[in-house]
N, CA, C, O and the ligand as a Tripos MOL2 file, in Angstrom:
@<TRIPOS>MOLECULE
protein
  297   295    75     0     0
PROTEIN
NO_CHARGES

@<TRIPOS>ATOM
      1 N         -15.8700   10.6910   -9.7310 N.3       1 MET1
      2 CA        -15.4230   11.6370   -8.7320 C.3       1 MET1
      3 C         -14.7770   12.8060   -9.4200 C.2       1 MET1
      4 O         -14.2710   12.6820  -10.5350 O.2       1 MET1
      5 N         -14.7930   13.9490   -8.7530 N.am      2 ASP2
      6 CA        -14.3380   15.1630   -9.4090 C.3       2 ASP2
      7 C         -12.8870   15.4730   -9.0820 C.2       2 ASP2
      8 O         -12.5410   16.5760   -8.6600 O.2       2 ASP2
      9 N         -12.0600   14.4740   -9.2880 N.am      3 ARG3
     10 CA        -10.6320   14.6940   -9.0420 C.3       3 ARG3
     11 C         -10.1000   15.7830   -9.9630 C.2       3 ARG3
     12 O         -10.3480   15.7640  -11.1680 O.2       3 ARG3
     13 N          -9.3870   16.7090   -9.4010 N.am      4 LYS4
     14 CA         -8.7280   17.7320  -10.1990 C.3       4 LYS4
     15 C          -7.2650   17.3420  -10.3700 C.2       4 LYS4
     16 O          -6.5190   17.1890   -9.4030 O.2       4 LYS4
     17 N          -6.8890   17.1910  -11.6140 N.am      5 PHE5
     18 CA         -5.5190   16.8110  -11.8720 C.3       5 PHE5
     19 C          -4.6160   18.0330  -11.7730 C.2       5 PHE5
     20 O          -4.9920   19.1400  -12.1590 O.2       5 PHE5
     21 N          -3.4340   17.8080  -11.2540 N.am      6 CYS6
     22 CA         -2.5160   18.9160  -11.0210 C.3       6 CYS6
     23 C          -1.8860   19.3950  -12.3210 C.2       6 CYS6
     24 O          -1.4710   20.5480  -12.4330 O.2       6 CYS6
     25 N          -1.8190   18.4980  -13.3060 N.am      7 CYS7
     26 CA         -1.2060   18.8770  -14.5580 C.3       7 CYS7
     27 C          -1.7620   18.0080  -15.6770 C.2       7 CYS7
     28 O          -2.2700   16.9130  -15.4340 O.2       7 CYS7
     29 N          -1.6640   18.4950  -16.8760 N.am      8 SER8
     30 CA         -2.2650   17.7710  -18.0050 C.3       8 SER8
     31 C          -1.5720   16.4500  -18.2560 C.2       8 SER8
     32 O          -2.1850   15.5150  -18.7700 O.2       8 SER8
     33 N          -0.3070   16.3610  -17.9010 N.am      9 THR9
     34 CA          0.4150   15.1050  -18.1270 C.3       9 THR9
     35 C          -0.1750   13.9800  -17.3060 C.2       9 THR9
     36 O          -0.4000   12.8810  -17.8120 O.2       9 THR9
     37 N          -0.4280   14.2590  -16.0290 N.am     10 LEU10
     38 CA         -0.9770   13.2320  -15.1610 C.3      10 LEU10
     39 C          -2.3970   12.8630  -15.6420 C.2      10 LEU10
     40 O          -2.7930   11.6970  -15.6310 O.2      10 LEU10
     41 N          -3.1200   13.8620  -16.0500 N.am     11 GLN11
     42 CA         -4.4750   13.5920  -16.5350 C.3      11 GLN11
     43 C          -4.4550   12.6780  -17.7540 C.2      11 GLN11
     44 O          -5.2690   11.7640  -17.8780 O.2      11 GLN11
     45 N          -3.5140   12.9440  -18.6440 N.am     12 GLU12
     46 CA         -3.4250   12.1460  -19.8490 C.3      12 GLU12
     47 C          -3.0890   10.6930  -19.5370 C.2      12 GLU12
     48 O          -3.7340    9.7810  -20.0530 O.2      12 GLU12
     49 N          -2.0840   10.4770  -18.6970 N.am     13 VAL13
     50 CA         -1.6580    9.1100  -18.4560 C.3      13 VAL13
     51 C          -2.6850    8.3400  -17.6200 C.2      13 VAL13
     52 O          -2.7280    7.1110  -17.6520 O.2      13 VAL13
     53 N          -3.5060    9.0770  -16.8760 N.am     14 THR14
     54 CA         -4.4790    8.4070  -16.0260 C.3      14 THR14
     55 C          -5.7820    8.1340  -16.7590 C.2      14 THR14
     56 O          -6.4110    7.0960  -16.5510 O.2      14 THR14
     57 N          -6.1900    9.0600  -17.6150 N.am     15 THR15
     58 CA         -7.5180    8.9550  -18.1810 C.3      15 THR15
     59 C          -7.5330    8.7070  -19.6920 C.2      15 THR15
     60 O          -8.5010    8.1510  -20.2090 O.2      15 THR15
     61 N          -6.5080    9.0980  -20.3860 N.am     16 GLU16
     62 CA         -6.5690    9.0440  -21.8280 C.3      16 GLU16
     63 C          -5.7050    7.9360  -22.4410 C.2      16 GLU16
     64 O          -6.1200    7.2650  -23.3860 O.2      16 GLU16
     65 N          -4.5230    7.7570  -21.9000 N.am     17 LEU17
     66 CA         -3.6560    6.7410  -22.4550 C.3      17 LEU17
     67 C          -4.0400    5.3780  -21.8990 C.2      17 LEU17
     68 O          -4.4660    5.2610  -20.7500 O.2      17 LEU17
     69 N          -3.8820    4.3420  -22.7300 N.am     18 PRO18
     70 CA         -4.1500    2.9880  -22.2500 C.3      18 PRO18
     71 C          -2.9650    2.4790  -21.4290 C.2      18 PRO18
     72 O          -2.3990    1.4190  -21.6990 O.2      18 PRO18
     73 N          -2.6180    3.2620  -20.4330 N.am     19 SER19
     74 CA         -1.4600    2.9270  -19.6370 C.3      19 SER19
     75 C          -1.8360    2.0480  -18.4650 C.2      19 SER19
     76 O          -2.7540    2.3880  -17.7180 O.2      19 SER19
     77 N          -1.1680    0.9470  -18.2830 N.am     20 PRO20
     78 CA         -1.4620    0.0770  -17.1330 C.3      20 PRO20
     79 C          -0.7430    0.5450  -15.8820 C.2      20 PRO20
     80 O          -0.9390   -0.0250  -14.8080 O.2      20 PRO20
     81 N           0.0720    1.5570  -15.9980 N.am     21 SER21
     82 CA          0.8920    1.9510  -14.8610 C.3      21 SER21
     83 C           0.1010    2.7980  -13.8620 C.2      21 SER21
     84 O           0.2350    2.6180  -12.6510 O.2      21 SER21
     85 N          -0.7190    3.7170  -14.3640 N.am     22 PHE22
     86 CA         -1.5020    4.5680  -13.4840 C.3      22 PHE22
     87 C          -2.9630    4.1700  -13.5410 C.2      22 PHE22
     88 O          -3.5320    4.0030  -14.6200 O.2      22 PHE22
     89 N          -3.5620    4.0200  -12.3760 N.am     23 PHE23
     90 CA         -4.9860    3.6820  -12.3550 C.3      23 PHE23
     91 C          -5.5660    4.1330  -11.0350 C.2      23 PHE23
     92 O          -4.8460    4.3920  -10.0710 O.2      23 PHE23
     93 N          -6.8730    4.2210  -11.0120 N.am     24 GLU24
     94 CA         -7.5630    4.6370   -9.8040 C.3      24 GLU24
     95 C          -8.3700    3.4530   -9.2700 C.2      24 GLU24
     96 O          -9.0930    2.7950  -10.0180 O.2      24 GLU24
     97 N          -8.2390    3.1970   -8.0040 N.am     25 THR25
     98 CA         -8.9440    2.0830   -7.4140 C.3      25 THR25
     99 C         -10.4130    2.4280   -7.2090 C.2      25 THR25
    100 O         -10.8220    3.5790   -7.3660 O.2      25 THR25
    101 N         -11.2000    1.4150   -6.8570 N.am     26 ASP26
    102 CA        -12.6300    1.6420   -6.5760 C.3      26 ASP26
    103 C         -12.7880    2.5720   -5.3700 C.2      26 ASP26
    104 O         -13.8280    3.2070   -5.1960 O.2      26 ASP26
    105 N         -11.7770    2.6400   -4.5700 N.am     27 ASP27
    106 CA        -11.7980    3.5040   -3.3830 C.3      27 ASP27
    107 C         -11.3800    4.9280   -3.7010 C.2      27 ASP27
    108 O         -11.4000    5.7970   -2.8290 O.2      27 ASP27
    109 N         -11.0010    5.1640   -4.9450 N.am     28 GLY28
    110 CA        -10.6410    6.5060   -5.3510 C.3      28 GLY28
    111 C          -9.2000    6.8630   -5.0520 C.2      28 GLY28
    112 O          -8.8430    8.0410   -5.0190 O.2      28 GLY28
    113 N          -8.3680    5.8550   -4.8330 N.am     29 VAL29
    114 CA         -6.9520    6.1200   -4.5590 C.3      29 VAL29
    115 C          -6.1690    5.9390   -5.8460 C.2      29 VAL29
    116 O          -6.2640    4.9090   -6.5120 O.2      29 VAL29
    117 N          -5.4010    6.9490   -6.1780 N.am     30 LEU30
    118 CA         -4.5700    6.8730   -7.3700 C.3      30 LEU30
    119 C          -3.3720    5.9820   -7.1090 C.2      30 LEU30
    120 O          -2.6080    6.2130   -6.1720 O.2      30 LEU30
    121 N          -3.2070    4.9560   -7.9480 N.am     31 MET31
    122 CA         -2.1390    4.0020   -7.7430 C.3      31 MET31
    123 C          -1.2470    3.9630   -8.9850 C.2      31 MET31
    124 O          -1.6440    4.3530  -10.0840 O.2      31 MET31
    125 N          -0.0360    3.4790   -8.7610 N.am     32 VAL32
    126 CA          0.8720    3.2710   -9.8940 C.3      32 VAL32
    127 C           1.5090    1.9010   -9.7260 C.2      32 VAL32
    128 O           1.9440    1.5200   -8.6390 O.2      32 VAL32
    129 N           1.5510    1.1620  -10.8550 N.am     33 THR33
    130 CA          2.1980   -0.1410  -10.8560 C.3      33 THR33
    131 C           3.6970    0.0600  -11.0310 C.2      33 THR33
    132 O           4.1560    0.5790  -12.0480 O.2      33 THR33
    133 N           4.4360   -0.3560  -10.0350 N.am     34 VAL34
    134 CA          5.8750   -0.1060  -10.0820 C.3      34 VAL34
    135 C           6.6440   -1.3550  -10.4960 C.2      34 VAL34
    136 O           7.8520   -1.3020  -10.7290 O.2      34 VAL34
    137 N           5.9430   -2.4680  -10.5850 N.am     35 GLY35
    138 CA          6.6530   -3.6530  -11.0260 C.3      35 GLY35
    139 C           5.7970   -4.8770  -10.9230 C.2      35 GLY35
    140 O           4.6700   -4.8150  -10.4300 O.2      35 GLY35
    141 N           6.3180   -5.9960  -11.3840 N.am     36 THR36
    142 CA          5.5840   -7.2450  -11.2890 C.3      36 THR36
    143 C           6.4290   -8.2760  -10.5510 C.2      36 THR36
    144 O           7.6590   -8.2460  -10.5940 O.2      36 THR36
    145 N           5.7560   -9.1610   -9.8930 N.am     37 VAL37
    146 CA          6.4300  -10.1830   -9.1050 C.3      37 VAL37
    147 C           5.8780  -11.5580   -9.4830 C.2      37 VAL37
    148 O           4.6650  -11.7440   -9.5740 O.2      37 VAL37
    149 N           6.7490  -12.4870   -9.6960 N.am     38 GLU38
    150 CA          6.2930  -13.8340   -9.9830 C.3      38 GLU38
    151 C           6.1090  -14.6010   -8.6880 C.2      38 GLU38
    152 O           7.0340  -14.7310   -7.8860 O.2      38 GLU38
    153 N           4.9080  -15.1010   -8.5000 N.am     39 THR39
    154 CA          4.6260  -15.8510   -7.2960 C.3      39 THR39
    155 C           4.1610  -17.2540   -7.6630 C.2      39 THR39
    156 O           3.9980  -17.5730   -8.8400 O.2      39 THR39
    157 N           3.9470  -18.0860   -6.6530 N.am     40 GLU40
    158 CA          3.4680  -19.4320   -6.9270 C.3      40 GLU40
    159 C           2.0800  -19.4270   -7.5250 C.2      40 GLU40
    160 O           1.6770  -20.3740   -8.2000 O.2      40 GLU40
    161 N           1.3520  -18.3550   -7.2740 N.am     41 ASP41
    162 CA         -0.0140  -18.2480   -7.7790 C.3      41 ASP41
    163 C          -0.0600  -17.5280   -9.1270 C.2      41 ASP41
    164 O          -1.1370  -17.3190   -9.6870 O.2      41 ASP41
    165 N           1.0990  -17.1530   -9.6410 N.am     42 GLY42
    166 CA          1.1320  -16.4600  -10.9310 C.3      42 GLY42
    167 C           1.7420  -15.0990  -10.7840 C.2      42 GLY42
    168 O           2.3760  -14.7740   -9.7800 O.2      42 GLY42
    169 N           1.5340  -14.3170  -11.8060 N.am     43 LEU43
    170 CA          2.1510  -12.9910  -11.8420 C.3      43 LEU43
    171 C           1.3840  -12.0410  -10.9570 C.2      43 LEU43
    172 O           0.1620  -11.9230  -11.0510 O.2      43 LEU43
    173 N           2.1190  -11.3640  -10.0940 N.am     44 GLY44
    174 CA          1.5100  -10.3950   -9.1960 C.3      44 GLY44
    175 C           1.9880   -9.0000   -9.5100 C.2      44 GLY44
    176 O           3.1320   -8.8000   -9.9170 O.2      44 GLY44
    177 N           1.1130   -8.0420   -9.3210 N.am     45 TYR45
    178 CA          1.4810   -6.6570   -9.6100 C.3      45 TYR45
    179 C           1.7810   -5.9300   -8.3170 C.2      45 TYR45
    180 O           1.0210   -6.0050   -7.3510 O.2      45 TYR45
    181 N           2.8770   -5.2390   -8.3140 N.am     46 PHE46
    182 CA          3.2880   -4.4860   -7.1500 C.3      46 PHE46
    183 C           2.8610   -3.0520   -7.3320 C.2      46 PHE46
    184 O           3.4510   -2.3030   -8.1110 O.2      46 PHE46
    185 N           1.8130   -2.6750   -6.5930 N.am     47 ASP47
    186 CA          1.2450   -1.3440   -6.7440 C.3      47 ASP47
    187 C           1.6150   -0.4660   -5.5430 C.2      47 ASP47
    188 O           1.8410   -0.9450   -4.4320 O.2      47 ASP47
    189 N           1.6660    0.8170   -5.8160 N.am     48 GLN48
    190 CA          1.9830    1.7610   -4.7600 C.3      48 GLN48
    191 C           1.1230    2.9960   -4.9380 C.2      48 GLN48
    192 O           0.9370    3.4850   -6.0520 O.2      48 GLN48
    193 N           0.6050    3.4910   -3.8340 N.am     49 ALA49
    194 CA         -0.1910    4.7030   -3.9120 C.3      49 ALA49
    195 C           0.6770    5.8750   -4.3570 C.2      49 ALA49
    196 O           1.8320    6.0010   -3.9520 O.2      49 ALA49
    197 N           0.1020    6.7210   -5.1910 N.am     50 VAL50
    198 CA          0.8430    7.8930   -5.6710 C.3      50 VAL50
    199 C           0.6640    9.0220   -4.6840 C.2      50 VAL50
    200 O          -0.4310    9.5650   -4.5350 O.2      50 VAL50
    201 N           1.7320    9.3700   -4.0180 N.am     51 MET51
    202 CA          1.6640   10.4240   -3.0170 C.3      51 MET51
    203 C           1.9240   11.8000   -3.6420 C.2      51 MET51
    204 O           1.2950   12.8010   -3.3020 O.2      51 MET51
    205 N           2.8810   11.7940   -4.5710 N.am     52 PHE52
    206 CA          3.2620   13.0220   -5.2370 C.3      52 PHE52
    207 C           3.2260   12.7970   -6.7430 C.2      52 PHE52
    208 O           3.6070   11.7330   -7.2310 O.2      52 PHE52
    209 N           2.7700   13.7970   -7.4640 N.am     53 CYS53
    210 CA          2.7610   13.6780   -8.9090 C.3      53 CYS53
    211 C           4.1920   13.5160   -9.4050 C.2      53 CYS53
    212 O           5.0560   14.3290   -9.0790 O.2      53 CYS53
    213 N           4.4500   12.4730  -10.1890 N.am     54 PRO54
    214 CA          5.8110   12.2400  -10.6910 C.3      54 PRO54
    215 C           6.2100   13.2000  -11.8000 C.2      54 PRO54
    216 O           7.3600   13.2280  -12.2380 O.2      54 PRO54
    217 N           5.2380   13.9830  -12.2430 N.am     55 PHE55
    218 CA          5.5170   14.8740  -13.3670 C.3      55 PHE55
    219 C           5.7610   16.3040  -12.9250 C.2      55 PHE55
    220 O           6.6110   16.9940  -13.4890 O.2      55 PHE55
    221 N           5.0140   16.7600  -11.9080 N.am     56 CYS56
    222 CA          5.1990   18.1580  -11.5010 C.3      56 CYS56
    223 C           5.4650   18.2920  -10.0070 C.2      56 CYS56
    224 O           5.7700   19.3810   -9.5200 O.2      56 CYS56
    225 N           5.3470   17.1700   -9.2740 N.am     57 GLY57
    226 CA          5.7500   17.1760   -7.8720 C.3      57 GLY57
    227 C           4.6620   17.6210   -6.9000 C.2      57 GLY57
    228 O           4.9230   17.7350   -5.7030 O.2      57 GLY57
    229 N           3.4570   17.8730   -7.3850 N.am     58 THR58
    230 CA          2.3880   18.3030   -6.5050 C.3      58 THR58
    231 C           1.9560   17.1560   -5.6090 C.2      58 THR58
    232 O           1.8390   16.0130   -6.0510 O.2      58 THR58
    233 N           1.7220   17.4770   -4.3470 N.am     59 GLU59
    234 CA          1.2200   16.4400   -3.4200 C.3      59 GLU59
    235 C          -0.2050   16.1230   -3.7760 C.2      59 GLU59
    236 O          -1.0480   17.0190   -3.8310 O.2      59 GLU59
    237 N          -0.4930   14.8440   -4.0220 N.am     60 LEU60
    238 CA         -1.8160   14.4390   -4.4810 C.3      60 LEU60
    239 C          -2.6240   13.7940   -3.3730 C.2      60 LEU60
    240 O          -3.8250   14.0300   -3.2470 O.2      60 LEU60
    241 N          -1.9710   12.9960   -2.5890 N.am     61 GLN61
    242 CA         -2.6680   12.2350   -1.5600 C.3      61 GLN61
    243 C          -1.8000   12.1360   -0.3330 C.2      61 GLN61
    244 O          -0.5740   12.2180   -0.4130 O.2      61 GLN61
    245 N          -2.4460   11.9570    0.8140 N.am     62 THR62
    246 CA         -1.6920   11.7320    2.0260 C.3      62 THR62
    247 C          -2.0810   10.3970    2.6160 C.2      62 THR62
    248 O          -3.0890    9.8080    2.2240 O.2      62 THR62
    249 N          -1.2930    9.9210    3.5490 N.am     63 ASP63
    250 CA         -1.6060    8.6440    4.1920 C.3      63 ASP63
    251 C          -2.9840    8.6940    4.8060 C.2      63 ASP63
    252 O          -3.7320    7.7200    4.7280 O.2      63 ASP63
    253 N          -3.3300    9.7990    5.4090 N.am     64 GLU64
    254 CA         -4.6210    9.9100    6.0810 C.3      64 GLU64
    255 C          -5.7710    9.8090    5.0880 C.2      64 GLU64
    256 O          -6.7760    9.1470    5.3470 O.2      64 GLU64
    257 N          -5.6100   10.4680    3.9600 N.am     65 ILE65
    258 CA         -6.6680   10.4280    2.9390 C.3      65 ILE65
    259 C          -6.8370    9.0080    2.4190 C.2      65 ILE65
    260 O          -7.9520    8.5030    2.2790 O.2      65 ILE65
    261 N          -5.7080    8.3820    2.1390 N.am     66 ILE66
    262 CA         -5.7550    7.0200    1.5950 C.3      66 ILE66
    263 C          -6.3530    6.0580    2.6240 C.2      66 ILE66
    264 O          -7.1680    5.2010    2.2820 O.2      66 ILE66
    265 N          -5.9470    6.2050    3.8650 N.am     67 ALA67
    266 CA         -6.4630    5.3230    4.9050 C.3      67 ALA67
    267 C          -7.9740    5.5010    5.0640 C.2      67 ALA67
    268 O          -8.6960    4.5540    5.3730 O.2      67 ALA67
    269 N          -8.4310    6.7230    4.8480 N.am     68 GLY68
    270 CA         -9.8490    6.9860    4.9770 C.3      68 GLY68
    271 C         -10.6540    6.4380    3.8150 C.2      68 GLY68
    272 O         -11.8510    6.1830    3.9460 O.2      68 GLY68
    273 N         -10.0010    6.2600    2.6850 N.am     69 LYS69
    274 CA        -10.7100    5.7790    1.5020 C.3      69 LYS69
    275 C         -10.7250    4.2750    1.4220 C.2      69 LYS69
    276 O         -11.7270    3.6670    1.0430 O.2      69 LYS69
    277 N          -9.6180    3.6830    1.7780 N.am     70 VAL70
    278 CA         -9.4750    2.2310    1.5890 C.3      70 VAL70
    279 C         -10.3470    1.4960    2.6050 C.2      70 VAL70
    280 O         -10.3160    1.7660    3.8060 O.2      70 VAL70
    281 N         -11.1050    0.5800    2.0830 N.am     71 LYS71
    282 CA        -11.9560   -0.2320    2.9630 C.3      71 LYS71
    283 C         -11.0800   -1.2220    3.7070 C.2      71 LYS71
    284 O         -10.1460   -1.7980    3.1500 O.2      71 LYS71
    285 N         -11.3960   -1.4030    4.9500 N.am     72 GLN72
    286 CA        -10.6650   -2.3750    5.7420 C.3      72 GLN72
    287 C         -11.2770   -3.7580    5.5280 C.2      72 GLN72
    288 O         -12.4750   -3.9680    5.7140 O.2      72 GLN72
    289 N         -10.4350   -4.6660    5.1400 N.am     73 ASN73
    290 CA        -10.9090   -6.0210    4.8990 C.3      73 ASN73
    291 C         -10.7250   -6.8680    6.1560 C.2      73 ASN73
    292 O          -9.7170   -6.7580    6.8540 O.2      73 ASN73
    293 N         -11.6930   -7.6910    6.4220 N.am     74 GLY74
    294 CA        -11.6390   -8.5860    7.5830 C.3      74 GLY74
    295 C         -12.0650   -7.8790    8.8090 C.2      74 GLY74
    296 O         -12.0840   -8.4710    9.8880 O.2      74 GLY74
    297 ZN          1.2000   16.9340  -11.8880 Zn       75 ZN75
@<TRIPOS>BOND
     1     1     2 1
     2     2     3 1
     3     3     4 2
     4     3     5 am
     5     5     6 1
     6     6     7 1
     7     7     8 2
     8     7     9 am
     9     9    10 1
    10    10    11 1
    11    11    12 2
    12    11    13 am
    13    13    14 1
    14    14    15 1
    15    15    16 2
    16    15    17 am
    17    17    18 1
    18    18    19 1
    19    19    20 2
    20    19    21 am
    21    21    22 1
    22    22    23 1
    23    23    24 2
    24    23    25 am
    25    25    26 1
    26    26    27 1
    27    27    28 2
    28    27    29 am
    29    29    30 1
    30    30    31 1
    31    31    32 2
    32    31    33 am
    33    33    34 1
    34    34    35 1
    35    35    36 2
    36    35    37 am
    37    37    38 1
    38    38    39 1
    39    39    40 2
    40    39    41 am
    41    41    42 1
    42    42    43 1
    43    43    44 2
    44    43    45 am
    45    45    46 1
    46    46    47 1
    47    47    48 2
    48    47    49 am
    49    49    50 1
    50    50    51 1
    51    51    52 2
    52    51    53 am
    53    53    54 1
    54    54    55 1
    55    55    56 2
    56    55    57 am
    57    57    58 1
    58    58    59 1
    59    59    60 2
    60    59    61 am
    61    61    62 1
    62    62    63 1
    63    63    64 2
    64    63    65 am
    65    65    66 1
    66    66    67 1
    67    67    68 2
    68    67    69 am
    69    69    70 1
    70    70    71 1
    71    71    72 2
    72    71    73 am
    73    73    74 1
    74    74    75 1
    75    75    76 2
    76    75    77 am
    77    77    78 1
    78    78    79 1
    79    79    80 2
    80    79    81 am
    81    81    82 1
    82    82    83 1
    83    83    84 2
    84    83    85 am
    85    85    86 1
    86    86    87 1
    87    87    88 2
    88    87    89 am
    89    89    90 1
    90    90    91 1
    91    91    92 2
    92    91    93 am
    93    93    94 1
    94    94    95 1
    95    95    96 2
    96    95    97 am
    97    97    98 1
    98    98    99 1
    99    99   100 2
   100    99   101 am
   101   101   102 1
   102   102   103 1
   103   103   104 2
   104   103   105 am
   105   105   106 1
   106   106   107 1
   107   107   108 2
   108   107   109 am
   109   109   110 1
   110   110   111 1
   111   111   112 2
   112   111   113 am
   113   113   114 1
   114   114   115 1
   115   115   116 2
   116   115   117 am
   117   117   118 1
   118   118   119 1
   119   119   120 2
   120   119   121 am
   121   121   122 1
   122   122   123 1
   123   123   124 2
   124   123   125 am
   125   125   126 1
   126   126   127 1
   127   127   128 2
   128   127   129 am
   129   129   130 1
   130   130   131 1
   131   131   132 2
   132   131   133 am
   133   133   134 1
   134   134   135 1
   135   135   136 2
   136   135   137 am
   137   137   138 1
   138   138   139 1
   139   139   140 2
   140   139   141 am
   141   141   142 1
   142   142   143 1
   143   143   144 2
   144   143   145 am
   145   145   146 1
   146   146   147 1
   147   147   148 2
   148   147   149 am
   149   149   150 1
   150   150   151 1
   151   151   152 2
   152   151   153 am
   153   153   154 1
   154   154   155 1
   155   155   156 2
   156   155   157 am
   157   157   158 1
   158   158   159 1
   159   159   160 2
   160   159   161 am
   161   161   162 1
   162   162   163 1
   163   163   164 2
   164   163   165 am
   165   165   166 1
   166   166   167 1
   167   167   168 2
   168   167   169 am
   169   169   170 1
   170   170   171 1
   171   171   172 2
   172   171   173 am
   173   173   174 1
   174   174   175 1
   175   175   176 2
   176   175   177 am
   177   177   178 1
   178   178   179 1
   179   179   180 2
   180   179   181 am
   181   181   182 1
   182   182   183 1
   183   183   184 2
   184   183   185 am
   185   185   186 1
   186   186   187 1
   187   187   188 2
   188   187   189 am
   189   189   190 1
   190   190   191 1
   191   191   192 2
   192   191   193 am
   193   193   194 1
   194   194   195 1
   195   195   196 2
   196   195   197 am
   197   197   198 1
   198   198   199 1
   199   199   200 2
   200   199   201 am
   201   201   202 1
   202   202   203 1
   203   203   204 2
   204   203   205 am
   205   205   206 1
   206   206   207 1
   207   207   208 2
   208   207   209 am
   209   209   210 1
   210   210   211 1
   211   211   212 2
   212   211   213 am
   213   213   214 1
   214   214   215 1
   215   215   216 2
   216   215   217 am
   217   217   218 1
   218   218   219 1
   219   219   220 2
   220   219   221 am
   221   221   222 1
   222   222   223 1
   223   223   224 2
   224   223   225 am
   225   225   226 1
   226   226   227 1
   227   227   228 2
   228   227   229 am
   229   229   230 1
   230   230   231 1
   231   231   232 2
   232   231   233 am
   233   233   234 1
   234   234   235 1
   235   235   236 2
   236   235   237 am
   237   237   238 1
   238   238   239 1
   239   239   240 2
   240   239   241 am
   241   241   242 1
   242   242   243 1
   243   243   244 2
   244   243   245 am
   245   245   246 1
   246   246   247 1
   247   247   248 2
   248   247   249 am
   249   249   250 1
   250   250   251 1
   251   251   252 2
   252   251   253 am
   253   253   254 1
   254   254   255 1
   255   255   256 2
   256   255   257 am
   257   257   258 1
   258   258   259 1
   259   259   260 2
   260   259   261 am
   261   261   262 1
   262   262   263 1
   263   263   264 2
   264   263   265 am
   265   265   266 1
   266   266   267 1
   267   267   268 2
   268   267   269 am
   269   269   270 1
   270   270   271 1
   271   271   272 2
   272   271   273 am
   273   273   274 1
   274   274   275 1
   275   275   276 2
   276   275   277 am
   277   277   278 1
   278   278   279 1
   279   279   280 2
   280   279   281 am
   281   281   282 1
   282   282   283 1
   283   283   284 2
   284   283   285 am
   285   285   286 1
   286   286   287 1
   287   287   288 2
   288   287   289 am
   289   289   290 1
   290   290   291 1
   291   291   292 2
   292   291   293 am
   293   293   294 1
   294   294   295 1
   295   295   296 2
@<TRIPOS>SUBSTRUCTURE
     1 MET1         2 RESIDUE 1 A MET
     2 ASP2         6 RESIDUE 1 A ASP
     3 ARG3        10 RESIDUE 1 A ARG
     4 LYS4        14 RESIDUE 1 A LYS
     5 PHE5        18 RESIDUE 1 A PHE
     6 CYS6        22 RESIDUE 1 A CYS
     7 CYS7        26 RESIDUE 1 A CYS
     8 SER8        30 RESIDUE 1 A SER
     9 THR9        34 RESIDUE 1 A THR
    10 LEU10       38 RESIDUE 1 A LEU
    11 GLN11       42 RESIDUE 1 A GLN
    12 GLU12       46 RESIDUE 1 A GLU
    13 VAL13       50 RESIDUE 1 A VAL
    14 THR14       54 RESIDUE 1 A THR
    15 THR15       58 RESIDUE 1 A THR
    16 GLU16       62 RESIDUE 1 A GLU
    17 LEU17       66 RESIDUE 1 A LEU
    18 PRO18       70 RESIDUE 1 A PRO
    19 SER19       74 RESIDUE 1 A SER
    20 PRO20       78 RESIDUE 1 A PRO
    21 SER21       82 RESIDUE 1 A SER
    22 PHE22       86 RESIDUE 1 A PHE
    23 PHE23       90 RESIDUE 1 A PHE
    24 GLU24       94 RESIDUE 1 A GLU
    25 THR25       98 RESIDUE 1 A THR
    26 ASP26      102 RESIDUE 1 A ASP
    27 ASP27      106 RESIDUE 1 A ASP
    28 GLY28      110 RESIDUE 1 A GLY
    29 VAL29      114 RESIDUE 1 A VAL
    30 LEU30      118 RESIDUE 1 A LEU
    31 MET31      122 RESIDUE 1 A MET
    32 VAL32      126 RESIDUE 1 A VAL
    33 THR33      130 RESIDUE 1 A THR
    34 VAL34      134 RESIDUE 1 A VAL
    35 GLY35      138 RESIDUE 1 A GLY
    36 THR36      142 RESIDUE 1 A THR
    37 VAL37      146 RESIDUE 1 A VAL
    38 GLU38      150 RESIDUE 1 A GLU
    39 THR39      154 RESIDUE 1 A THR
    40 GLU40      158 RESIDUE 1 A GLU
    41 ASP41      162 RESIDUE 1 A ASP
    42 GLY42      166 RESIDUE 1 A GLY
    43 LEU43      170 RESIDUE 1 A LEU
    44 GLY44      174 RESIDUE 1 A GLY
    45 TYR45      178 RESIDUE 1 A TYR
    46 PHE46      182 RESIDUE 1 A PHE
    47 ASP47      186 RESIDUE 1 A ASP
    48 GLN48      190 RESIDUE 1 A GLN
    49 ALA49      194 RESIDUE 1 A ALA
    50 VAL50      198 RESIDUE 1 A VAL
    51 MET51      202 RESIDUE 1 A MET
    52 PHE52      206 RESIDUE 1 A PHE
    53 CYS53      210 RESIDUE 1 A CYS
    54 PRO54      214 RESIDUE 1 A PRO
    55 PHE55      218 RESIDUE 1 A PHE
    56 CYS56      222 RESIDUE 1 A CYS
    57 GLY57      226 RESIDUE 1 A GLY
    58 THR58      230 RESIDUE 1 A THR
    59 GLU59      234 RESIDUE 1 A GLU
    60 LEU60      238 RESIDUE 1 A LEU
    61 GLN61      242 RESIDUE 1 A GLN
    62 THR62      246 RESIDUE 1 A THR
    63 ASP63      250 RESIDUE 1 A ASP
    64 GLU64      254 RESIDUE 1 A GLU
    65 ILE65      258 RESIDUE 1 A ILE
    66 ILE66      262 RESIDUE 1 A ILE
    67 ALA67      266 RESIDUE 1 A ALA
    68 GLY68      270 RESIDUE 1 A GLY
    69 LYS69      274 RESIDUE 1 A LYS
    70 VAL70      278 RESIDUE 1 A VAL
    71 LYS71      282 RESIDUE 1 A LYS
    72 GLN72      286 RESIDUE 1 A GLN
    73 ASN73      290 RESIDUE 1 A ASN
    74 GLY74      294 RESIDUE 1 A GLY
    75 ZN75       297 GROUP 0 **** ****
C-alpha cells in the first residue's frame, strides 16, 4: 500500500528498523505494541492502533478509517 509517512522517523521505525513495537496489520492499520501481558495461554501482546504519530504529532488514522479496514470476525 502506498502509505505516506508523515516523517522520516516513523518511516524508519516502521519499515527499516527491526522494531517489534511498530507494525502494520494485514488490514493496513498501523499498530504499536505498548506492552506484554502474561496469561494462562502464554505471553500476550497488548497492541494499540496508532492514531497520532508519536514523533511529530501528525494524525495518521481515525477510528472510522480503522473500523473500515479491520475485518469483522464472527
Ligand atoms: Zn511523524
